[in-house]
VMD Tcl script that draws the C-alpha trace (Angstrom):
set ca {
  {0.13 0.11 0.01}
  {1.42 3.10 -0.87}
  {1.75 6.78 -2.26}
  {3.10 9.67 -4.20}
  {1.44 12.89 -3.96}
  {0.51 12.72 -0.47}
  {2.35 10.27 0.75}
  {1.87 14.61 13.21}
  {5.37 13.01 13.36}
  {5.93 10.47 15.91}
  {8.12 11.11 18.71}
  {11.56 9.69 17.94}
  {14.12 9.00 20.15}
  {17.46 9.18 19.18}
  {19.68 6.11 18.25}
  {22.19 6.64 20.99}
  {19.51 5.92 23.52}
  {18.64 2.32 22.42}
  {21.93 1.52 20.26}
  {24.84 1.42 22.55}
  {28.79 1.68 22.01}
  {29.07 -2.08 21.85}
  {26.17 -2.56 19.29}
  {26.76 -4.20 15.98}
  {27.54 -1.35 12.96}
  {24.06 -0.49 10.81}
  {23.37 -2.44 7.73}
  {24.31 -0.79 4.59}
  {21.60 0.97 2.46}
  {22.06 -1.80 -0.01}
  {21.44 -4.35 2.55}
  {18.59 -2.48 4.09}
  {16.82 -1.95 0.31}
  {17.21 -5.14 -0.60}
  {16.04 -6.90 2.57}
  {12.77 -4.82 2.27}
  {12.27 -5.54 -1.10}
  {12.31 -9.54 -0.22}
  {10.46 -9.30 2.81}
  {7.72 -7.15 1.01}
  {7.44 -10.06 -1.56}
  {7.17 -12.81 0.84}
  {4.25 -10.87 2.68}
  {2.78 -10.04 -0.64}
  {2.61 -13.67 -1.53}
  {0.91 -14.69 1.64}
  {-2.26 -12.92 1.01}
  {-5.02 -13.08 -2.05}
  {-5.37 -9.18 -1.44}
  {-6.65 -6.68 0.94}
  {-9.84 -4.66 1.93}
  {-10.25 -1.56 3.98}
  {-11.65 2.08 4.54}
  {-10.17 5.54 4.22}
  {-11.35 8.92 5.45}
  {-9.99 11.78 3.67}
  {-10.35 15.16 4.66}
  {-9.39 18.37 2.95}
  {-9.24 21.74 4.33}
  {-8.19 25.08 3.16}
  {-8.36 27.86 5.52}
  {-7.88 30.87 3.23}
  {-11.25 30.01 1.40}
  {-12.66 28.41 4.39}
  {-13.70 25.49 2.66}
  {-13.58 21.56 3.87}
  {-14.57 18.24 2.05}
  {-14.81 15.05 3.23}
  {-15.00 11.73 1.60}
  {-15.31 7.84 2.82}
  {-13.84 5.34 0.76}
  {-13.71 1.75 0.59}
  {-10.59 0.05 -1.22}
  {-9.92 -3.60 -2.67}
  {-6.49 -4.55 -3.26}
  {-5.61 -7.45 -5.81}
  {-3.27 -9.74 -5.24}
  {-1.06 -8.13 -7.66}
  {-1.16 -4.82 -5.83}
  {-3.93 -3.35 -8.11}
  {-6.20 -1.15 -6.17}
  {-9.90 -0.51 -6.83}
  {-11.85 2.21 -4.90}
  {-15.71 3.01 -4.40}
  {-16.63 6.37 -2.71}
  {-19.08 5.58 0.19}
  {-19.97 9.09 1.23}
  {-19.09 12.75 0.22}
  {-19.67 15.92 2.49}
  {-18.68 19.54 1.77}
  {-16.69 21.52 -0.93}
  {-17.95 19.91 -4.27}
  {-15.42 21.38 -6.28}
  {-12.61 19.75 -4.05}
  {-14.32 16.37 -4.40}
  {-13.97 16.39 -8.14}
  {-10.91 18.35 -8.81}
  {-8.62 16.91 -6.02}
  {-9.72 13.77 -3.85}
  {-11.54 11.71 -6.78}
  {-8.38 12.58 -8.92}
  {-6.15 11.47 -6.10}
  {-7.87 8.05 -6.45}
  {-7.61 7.86 -10.08}
  {-3.86 8.53 -9.82}
  {-3.34 6.05 -7.10}
  {-5.50 3.22 -9.06}
  {-3.32 4.10 -12.27}
  {-0.01 3.92 -10.39}
  {-0.69 0.70 -8.21}
  {-0.99 -1.45 -11.73}
  {2.14 -3.70 -11.71}
  {3.36 -2.14 -14.81}
  {3.32 1.48 -13.30}
  {4.32 0.19 -9.76}
  {7.92 -0.96 -11.06}
  {8.87 2.81 -11.89}
  {7.74 4.03 -8.32}
  {8.87 1.49 -6.21}
  {11.44 2.07 -3.02}
  {14.42 0.31 -5.03}
  {17.75 1.31 -6.48}
  {16.17 1.67 -10.09}
  {14.12 4.65 -9.00}
  {16.25 6.06 -5.73}
  {19.50 6.53 -4.26}
  {19.68 5.63 -0.45}
  {21.94 6.71 2.19}
  {21.74 5.09 5.93}
  {21.58 8.29 8.12}
  {20.83 6.63 11.22}
  {18.35 4.46 13.50}
  {15.69 5.82 15.69}
  {12.60 4.45 17.77}
  {9.38 4.78 15.87}
  {6.15 3.62 17.92}
  {8.47 1.73 20.41}
  {10.22 -0.30 17.37}
  {13.71 0.31 16.42}
  {14.14 1.64 12.53}
  {16.57 2.34 10.28}
  {16.54 5.79 9.03}
  {17.26 6.25 5.26}
  {17.80 9.39 3.26}
  {16.47 8.81 -0.31}
  {16.99 11.14 -3.64}
  {14.78 9.98 -6.72}
  {17.14 9.57 -9.91}
  {14.39 11.14 -12.28}
  {12.35 14.24 -11.75}
  {8.74 13.06 -11.66}
  {5.79 13.36 -9.87}
  {4.96 10.13 -8.76}
  {8.60 9.74 -7.16}
  {9.82 11.86 -3.84}
  {12.86 13.12 -2.08}
  {13.02 12.74 1.95}
  {13.49 9.97 4.30}
  {12.01 6.58 5.12}
  {11.94 4.54 8.42}
  {12.45 0.89 7.88}
  {11.60 -1.55 11.04}
  {14.71 -3.28 11.84}
  {13.31 -6.54 12.62}
  {10.57 -6.96 9.65}
  {12.15 -4.52 7.13}
  {8.86 -2.97 6.57}
  {8.37 0.44 5.57}
  {6.82 2.23 8.75}
  {7.26 5.80 8.04}
  {7.91 8.01 5.03}
  {8.35 11.92 4.91}
  {9.15 14.39 1.83}
  {8.18 16.26 -1.08}
  {7.55 14.94 -4.39}
  {10.32 14.98 -7.07}
  {8.34 17.14 -9.28}
  {5.43 19.80 -8.42}
  {2.15 18.06 -9.49}
  {0.94 21.15 -11.19}
  {1.81 24.85 -12.35}
  {-0.45 26.02 -9.69}
  {1.45 24.05 -6.76}
  {4.61 26.01 -5.01}
  {5.18 23.01 -2.79}
  {4.17 20.06 -0.89}
  {5.02 17.89 2.08}
  {3.87 14.71 3.04}
  {4.20 12.41 6.29}
  {2.97 8.86 5.84}
  {2.69 6.39 8.81}
  {2.30 2.64 8.64}
  {1.57 0.20 11.84}
  {1.82 -3.61 12.17}
  {-1.41 -5.78 12.28}
  {-0.42 -9.52 13.08}
  {2.26 -10.55 10.40}
  {1.57 -7.53 8.11}
  {1.95 -3.74 7.49}
  {-0.76 -1.53 6.93}
  {-1.02 2.24 6.23}
  {-2.15 4.62 9.35}
  {-2.32 7.71 8.39}
  {-1.17 10.25 5.54}
  {-0.81 14.35 5.99}
  {0.16 16.31 3.35}
  {0.36 20.15 3.39}
  {0.28 21.76 -0.23}
  {1.05 25.44 -0.61}
  {-0.73 27.15 -3.93}
  {-0.15 30.21 -5.93}
  {-3.71 31.19 -5.79}
  {-5.46 29.05 -2.97}
  {-2.78 29.15 -0.22}
  {-2.44 26.57 2.01}
  {-4.65 23.07 1.81}
  {-4.13 20.32 4.23}
  {-5.31 16.78 3.23}
  {-5.70 14.06 5.73}
  {-5.99 10.38 5.43}
  {-6.98 8.03 7.97}
  {-7.07 4.17 6.99}
  {-9.11 1.70 9.02}
  {-10.33 -1.79 9.25}
  {-7.66 -3.12 7.10}
  {-7.70 -6.65 6.70}
  {-5.94 -9.43 4.30}
  {-8.41 -11.67 2.13}
  {-8.10 -15.60 2.32}
  {-4.43 -16.52 2.39}
  {-2.61 -19.61 0.87}
  {-1.32 -22.41 2.61}
  {1.79 -21.70 4.76}
  {4.11 -23.18 2.57}
  {3.17 -20.48 -0.10}
  {4.94 -17.24 0.08}
  {2.57 -14.06 -0.18}
  {2.20 -10.07 0.32}
  {2.71 -7.21 2.48}
  {-0.23 -4.76 3.32}
  {1.97 -2.04 1.53}
  {3.94 -2.21 -1.48}
  {7.23 -0.81 -1.87}
  {6.19 2.42 -3.52}
  {4.17 4.15 -0.89}
  {0.98 3.34 0.47}
  {-2.17 1.40 -0.37}
}
mol new
graphics top color blue
foreach p $ca { graphics top sphere $p radius 0.5 }
foreach p [lrange $ca 0 end-1] q [lrange $ca 1 end] { graphics top cylinder $p $q radius 0.2 }
display resetview
């Protein structure tokens, strides 16, 4: 499950508080990214897809406008996402031109042929290990990432990778390319949580500065995520997130 355009910080404790001087050195960026991809594939192959709910809230204080949308998401085994809008309230123009466009864009980039272009891997990004921190009481590696292409579905910033499961637990940054001429900047924070052996998105928050409309905040809460019927234990399968950014 992942993001691009969107894609409150958790309280992070410095690595020095849990990484004593006699602790082993941190893995290299190559090792972390390779293990993350391998673990994601294993988890991906363990389910036949997933289902969940999302609540989108868009607010623009400059225009005194607000929009809220409830969405059901279905994820296929190959990672393709399907969305159904359950309800809409508030600013109609935002539903039509922002929130529904976000769903269309995410559905498009979730297709297997498109996901290869947005995955967190060496084909799309350069990685550098910059430390280790606790995220939600679990140790995680912190990596600085830089996109290799200036595309709106890639981003520059940092990712946090769980040091035990090698799962993405947090991503923060800015799109590699502004999504439109009217946009001055966009910053996002996306968080994940563990449920059983799987990792699902928990929340996404983004702040967009536009030339005319001022600041627009978009938040997404993810809930009721659950895997579909799984295969026998001897078969590998999928993580509730894909290495691109957010389900």
